N, C-alpha and C positions, 0 to 999 in steps of 0.2 A: 688831539682836539676830543671832545666830549661825542660820545654814540649818541646818535639821532634819536629823539623818542619814537619808537613804534603806537600807533594810532591804537588804543583798546579801551574798550567796554566792560561795568561790571555792573548788575542785577542783585539789588539790594531787594529778597524777596520778604514779603510780611504778611504775616494772615493773621485772624482775628480771635484775641484771646480774652477768655472769665477774667475779669479782676480777681486777686486773691486776698480776702478781707481779714488771712491773719497773716498779711504781709505787709509793707509800708511800701512798696514798689505796687503803685497802682495802673500802670500800663495797661491797654488793654493790647496791645498787639503784641507778636513775634516776630522775633526774626533769624530766618535760615543762616543756616553757617554749616561747612562744610572742613574734612583737613585734606589739606592735600597728599596727594599718595606718597608715601615715604621714598617710593622710586624715582621722585619728580627731579629736573637737575636745579630748577627753580622753588624756593619756597618748601619744600618740601615738612612735611607735618606740622603745615601752618595752618590755622584754622581762615578761611576768608568766604567771598562770597564767589556765585559763578559768576565766570569773565571769562575774556581772552582777546587775544588781538585781532587786529584787520586779517582776511583772509582776501586772496585775488578774487573770488565768487563776490564780494559784497561791492566791489564798484561798476559791476559789469549795467549798464542800459537793463538790463532784462528784470535786476535783482530792484534798481531804484524804479523800476516801471510796477514794483508787485507793494509796495508800501502804503496805508493810506490814514488819514485819522493824523496827519502831522499839521500843528500851527505854524505855518510859514513864519509868519511874524516873528515868533518866536525864536525858527533857526535862523533865521538872517542873523542872530545875535552871535551866533557858534559860528560865523565861515572864518575865525581865526583859530577855530580849528581843524576844521576841513574846508575846501573850497566849494561842499556836496555834502550841506550836515545832515542830509538824509542816512546818508552810509551809517554816519556811527550809532543811529536805531536799529540797523538792520546784524550790525555789527554784535547787539546788544540781543537781540532776537537771535540770530543763529548760534551764538553760545549757549544762552542759558537752557534750548532744546537738547545742544546736545551732550550740557553737561548734567541736566536733570533731567532732560523729561517735557516740560513744561515749555506749552505751544502757545505761545500769544502770536494767534493768527485770528483772522476771523473771513467770512465767505462774504461779507461789507464792511461798512462801517458799526454794524451789529457789536454784539456780545462776543465775547473771546468762542471757539471752540469749542465744544465741552467732548471729553474722552471718555466712552462709554465701553460697553461689555463687547458692545459692536465692532469698533474702530481701536479698541486698545492694543492688538496685537498687531495691526497693520502702521499704528503709529511707534510704536515699539521700533517696528522693522526696520520706519525709516529714521529713527534717531540711531540705531547701529550703523545704519547706510551710511549717516552724517559724520558719525566718529571716525570708522574704517575708512573714510572719503571715497567712497563707493559711489555718491551721489551731492549734492549740493543743495543748500537749503532751499535757493530761489526755484529749482528746478520739483524739490518735493512739494513744494507750494503749488507751482503751477499745475500739476497733475490733479494736485485735491481742488482746484481752485478756491487758493486760499491766497490771504495779503500781510503783511506785515502790521500788524495790527499798532501803530505808532503811537495812538493817544492812551493806550494802558501803560506807557511807563514814562513819569514824570523825572524831568531830570533834575538831577540834586547834585551837581558841581564836578568839578573837575580837577586832577593832579599832577602833576607834571613830576616823572622821576628826577632828582637834580641831575648835576652836568657829572658829579664825581662817580656814579654810579657807571661800574660796566654796561650794565641791563637796565635800558631806559623805556619808558611807557608814559605815553600821553593819556591817560585814562579817563575816561566820561564815566561818572555814575549816576547810575538810574533807580527808582524807585519804583517796585508793583506789586500789587497786590496777589495774593496767590489765586487764580482763577477757581473758581468752582468748579466742581466733577473734574479736578486733577488734581495727580497727586505727582511725587517728585520719584523719579526711576534713574540712581543715581549713577551717571559713569566711572563704572569702581577703580578703571584704569586711570583717573585721575584723582577722583574724591571717595571720601571713606568715615564712616563716623559721622553723618551729619546728624545734624537736631536744631530745636528749633527753642530761644530763649528772649526772654526779654532784652533789651538793650544794655540796662542796668546789670541780669545777672550774667550777658557775656562780661561785663568787664568788672565784676566780680571775679570771674572765674581766670580772667587773664590777670588780673591784682595777685591770685592764688598762685597764680603760675602751672593753673591745672590747661588753658590751653593757649599756645602760642600763637600771636598775629604781630604785624607791623602796622604801621604808621595808616595807612589807608581808614583799614578795617576801623584800628582803633577809632581814630577821629569820626570817621561816620559815626561809629555808635556812643560818640558825646555828641551829636549833634540830632541823633536821635534821639537819646533819655528826655530832652527836653520835652518831648509829645507825649502826651495822653492817647490819642488817637489815631490811626490811619489817615482818617478824611486832615489832621493838623498836620500831619508832615509833609502830606500832596498839598496840602494851601500853602506850605513854606516853601515847598520847594521852586512855587513861580518866581521868589524871588530872592536867587540866585543871584543875581547880577548887580542887588540891591545891595551888597557889603558886604560883609563877613562870611553868610552862606555860600559865596561862590569861592571854594579851595582851591588853590592854587599854588602851588610852587616852582619855582624856576632854581633857587639859590640852594 
């Protein structure tokens, strides 16, 4: 019998880029990728977007009460993914904080929290607590009176690992613009050699065999290279249920 796919989420971080007038690549944004640590049992040395699978804390009532900014009309379309679609956003926000230190959280429905000199040390300690399983994401947000800021993640599609794979994931993809006043603080036990490049630049590195990636990353970059700006990518993400933008593979 095929393995049951485990619910997962991955976040494609984007940031603004000044167009290079000497290059044919006029893309105005860059994509974040990092290499999985050589000791990882799964996809070692492959370049990936931050992400991971569902955790016990993600499904608790306490976690679900600390998420704001969801479009309920949209999330109702995702009930075939999970009966409580908000959990998908919780997984994504928890994983990106654990792996990169980027905190997609807010005091209310306003701006994402800024990480300053005054709170940087505390935030990094929280990140380490999460990595070492000393605390949960929801507890951390509760202590700081913060909420999962779901409206800052744009749903970008779904990929289910084929049945013949020994390890399977039902992965939800999100776009997220790098928040102002936040920087990458990489979880080096899992990810190394991080960098920012345009989608076309990353695909060129892959073609030259300078980086490794598998189909989910490759296909996502192929989709992103069609857009010139982050806003174009965000606007297009709204149409994932209208055609080929909804990536799903069961076979």
